[in-house]
Each structure stands twice: as structure tokens, then as C-alpha cells.
C-alpha positions, 0 to 999 in steps of 0.5 A: 397761937390761942389753940397752942396755949389752950392745948398746953394749958389743958396738957400734963405740962399745964401746971408747971412753971414757965421754965419747965414748960420751955424746957419740955417744948424745946426738947419736943421741938428738937426731937421733931427736928431730928426726926424730920431731918432723918426723914429728909436724909432717908428720902434723899439717900435711901436708894443708895443705903443698904438697910438690913434687918436681922438678929 
């Protein structure tokens, strides 16, 4: 936990208030959670999906 506090203190959100820090961290956590969910769904059902790349 000390490492996480040190990283936050030395990052761009370090001088912000606690409310903004919480908002930024919750936004980051939600984005990471959505990406992990998408990865799990893709790994689970990827063989049945028809993915096409085109213009």
C-alpha cells in the first residue's frame, strides 16, 4: 500500500484534492474492469465470433 501511495503522490494527480483523486482512481478502475471483462468474454466466446476488419 505504501508503494501505491508513493506512486499517487509523485504522479500528476498528486497535488489534487482527495475527491478528485478518488474520482480519477475510480474511473481508472472502472476502465480496467471493463477491459478485463471484455478480455474474458473474448477468450470465452472468441471462437464463435465472426470478427471482420474492413473499411
